[in-house]
N, C-alpha and C positions, 0 to 999 in steps of 0.2 A: 414853631423853630425848634422848640424842644421837646415836642409832643411823643416822639417815639423813643426817648432815651430812657433806659432802665438804669437805676442805681445811682453812683456818684459820679459827677463829671466837673471839669475846670474849663472856665472860660474868663474872656475878659472883654471889657466895655469901657466907653468913654462916660464919664460921669457929665452931669449938666454943667458942673464947673471946669471942665476940660481935663480934670485927672483921669487916669487909668485906673480901674477897678478890677481886681483879680478875684473870681469868686469859686468858691467849692460849693456845689450845688446839687440839688435833685429836684424832680418833678415826679418821682416816683412815690406812689401814694403809701406803699408798703414800707418805705424807709421813713417818710414824713411822719406817718401814725406812730413811730418809736418816739418822736419828740413833740408833736403836736396835737392838741384835741381839738377836734371841729365842732363849731356850734352852728346852729341853723338860724341864729338870731341876726346874722349880719351876713349879706349877700352883695358882694361887690360887683359892679358892672364891668365885663371885660371889654377892653379897648383892643381892637386889632393891631394897632401900631404899638403896643406895648407887650412885652414879655415878662410874665411873672414866674418866678423861681424861688424855691425854699433854700435859704443861705443856711449852710451847715457849721459856719463858724457863729452866726448870731442866732441860730436857731429861731428863725423868723422868716416869714415871707418878704421877699424885696422885688423890685420891678425896675425896667430900663425901657428906653425908647429902642425898639428894633432897630432903626438906623444907626444906633451907637455901638452894636454889637462887632466887637473886633476880631473874634473868631475864638476857637476852642484852644486850650493850652494843656501842657502835660502837667502831672502832679509835681514834677521837679521844678517847672517854671513857677507854677503857683507857690510853692514853698520857699522860693528864692525871693518872693515879695514880703513874705511875714517876717 
């Protein structure tokens, strides 16, 4: 879903509890490497129904079920939620 996106992007999804979550995210390793050091001690099994991203607010990896993706949003829409 996010495989070919470079840099920072904004999107929204429905959380398990029904709330709408807006995210400032990246999947770009050149951006992630500025905030996170990778370790080879733990490798998480990927699930095809789950989308993982790096949350630039929390500076941590997050994920959600792809079926709960509501779409991309603008930076302005994202900023209006914080």
